[in-house]
C-alpha positions in Angstrom: 80.9 83.1 108.5 82.2 82.9 104.9 79.7 83.8 102.2 78.9 80.3 101.1 77.2 81.6 98.0 80.6 82.7 96.8 82.0 80.1 94.5 85.4 80.5 96.1 84.0 78.8 99.2 82.4 75.9 97.4 83.6 72.5 98.4 84.8 71.8 94.9 86.8 75.0 94.7 88.4 74.4 98.1 89.2 70.8 97.1 90.9 72.0 93.9 93.0 74.5 95.8 94.0 71.8 98.4 94.7 69.3 95.5 96.9 71.8 93.7 98.9 72.4 96.9 99.3 68.6 97.3 97.6 68.7 100.7 94.9 66.2 99.8 94.8 63.4 97.2 92.1 62.9 94.5 90.7 60.0 96.5 90.5 62.2 99.7 88.8 64.9 97.7 86.2 62.4 96.4 85.7 61.0 99.9 85.3 64.5 101.4 82.7 65.6 98.9 80.7 62.4 99.5 80.8 62.9 103.3 80.1 66.7 103.2 76.3 66.6 103.7 76.4 64.0 106.4 79.1 65.9 108.4 77.3 69.2 108.0 74.2 67.7 109.6 76.3 66.3 112.5 77.9 69.7 113.0 74.6 71.5 112.8 73.1 69.2 115.5 76.1 69.9 117.7 75.6 73.6 117.2 72.0 73.4 118.1 72.7 71.4 121.3 75.2 74.1 122.4 72.6 76.9 122.0 70.2 77.8 124.7 67.5 78.4 122.1 67.6 75.4 119.7 66.1 77.4 116.9 68.8 78.5 114.5 68.0 80.5 111.4 69.4 78.6 108.5 70.1 75.1 107.1 73.2 73.1 107.8 74.5 73.8 104.3 74.4 77.5 104.9 75.6 77.6 108.5 78.4 75.1 108.3 81.3 75.6 105.9 83.2 73.0 104.0 86.3 74.1 106.0 84.3 73.1 109.2 83.8 69.7 107.6 87.5 69.3 106.8 88.4 70.2 110.4 85.8 67.8 111.8 87.2 64.9 109.8 90.8 65.5 110.8 92.2 64.7 107.4 95.8 63.4 107.0 97.9 65.5 104.7 98.8 63.9 101.4 102.2 65.6 101.4 103.1 64.6 105.0 100.8 61.7 106.1 102.0 61.8 109.7 100.5 65.3 110.0 96.9 66.4 109.9 95.4 69.2 107.8 94.9 72.0 110.3 93.0 75.2 110.2 96.0 77.5 109.8 97.3 75.6 106.8 93.9 75.4 105.2 93.4 79.2 105.4 97.0 80.0 104.5 96.7 77.8 101.4 93.4 79.4 100.4 94.8 82.9 101.0 97.8 82.1 98.7 95.4 80.8 96.0 93.2 83.9 96.4 96.2 86.2 96.4 95.1 87.8 99.6 97.6 88.2 102.5 97.3 85.7 105.4 98.0 86.9 108.9 98.3 84.9 112.1 96.9 87.2 114.7 99.0 88.1 117.7 96.6 89.4 120.4 99.4 91.2 122.2 99.8 93.4 119.1 96.1 94.5 119.1 94.9 97.8 120.5 91.7 97.4 122.5 90.2 100.7 121.4 90.8 100.1 117.7 89.3 96.6 117.8 86.2 97.4 119.9 85.8 101.1 118.8 85.7 100.6 115.1 82.7 98.3 114.7 80.1 96.9 117.0 80.4 93.4 118.6 77.3 92.2 116.8 78.6 93.3 113.4 82.0 91.8 114.1 80.4 88.5 115.1 77.9 88.4 112.3 80.5 89.0 109.6 83.6 87.7 111.4 85.6 90.9 110.9 88.3 91.9 113.4 90.0 95.3 113.0 93.8 94.8 113.6 95.8 97.9 112.9 95.9 101.0 110.8 98.8 100.8 108.3 99.6 103.4 105.7 96.2 105.0 106.2 94.3 101.7 105.7 92.4 99.7 108.3 93.7 96.1 108.2 90.8 93.7 109.0 91.2 90.0 109.7 88.5 87.7 108.4 88.1 84.2 107.1 86.1 85.7 104.2 88.0 88.4 102.4 85.3 88.5 99.7 82.4 89.9 101.8 82.6 93.2 100.0 79.4 94.5 101.4 80.5 94.1 105.0 83.9 95.6 104.1 82.2 98.6 102.5 80.2 99.1 105.7 83.4 99.1 107.8 84.9 101.7 105.4 81.8 103.9 105.8 81.9 103.7 109.6 85.6 104.0 110.0 86.1 106.5 107.2 89.2 104.5 106.2 90.0 102.3 103.2 89.8 98.7 104.5 92.3 96.0 103.5 91.2 92.5 104.4 93.7 89.8 105.4 92.8 86.2 105.8 92.9 84.7 109.3 91.4 81.5 110.7 87.7 81.5 111.6 88.5 80.2 115.1 91.1 82.9 115.8 88.8 85.7 114.6 85.8 84.3 116.7 88.0 83.8 119.8 89.5 87.3 119.7 86.2 89.0 119.0 84.8 87.3 122.1 87.8 88.1 124.2 88.3 91.8 123.2 84.6 92.7 123.2 84.1 90.8 126.4 87.0 92.6 128.1 85.7 95.9 126.8 82.3 95.1 128.3 83.8 94.0 131.7 85.8 97.3 132.1 82.8 99.5 131.2 
């Protein structure tokens, strides 16, 4: 989950980046900011209904990101109105603005032992970090939040490697964490 206290993840900052990339209009940005609280509550209720234990620690504004709101609303792109703003484009645009590499993860290129042997499943799920590969002595880690420096430092300590974060979509990271750690569990 992106660190929502980080100003780079504020709804205003994300809207500015999407506006600068001509992916949303000023009217869309105003409308999105107006709808944000209501949509976060809707998504929070959906999240509670999916859990077996309906007690979640946190408020909708801390558990649901503005990117989740954008995806829920299925926004038409300002530059190509016949297309919708999708998760890949949002994260790629943010990564470009943040000057952090974006990587679409190909699960066939991942090594099971590296993914599951570097950090625990609970740590990976909590911080949405997915070890991808070791390149030039650095551990490349996919995450929707490349600014979670504390978690990245923890991975560096555990792996004894310098960590280089790359931006990937939240849904890809979550899905692959579940698949790889689930597969590791099933074969052990």
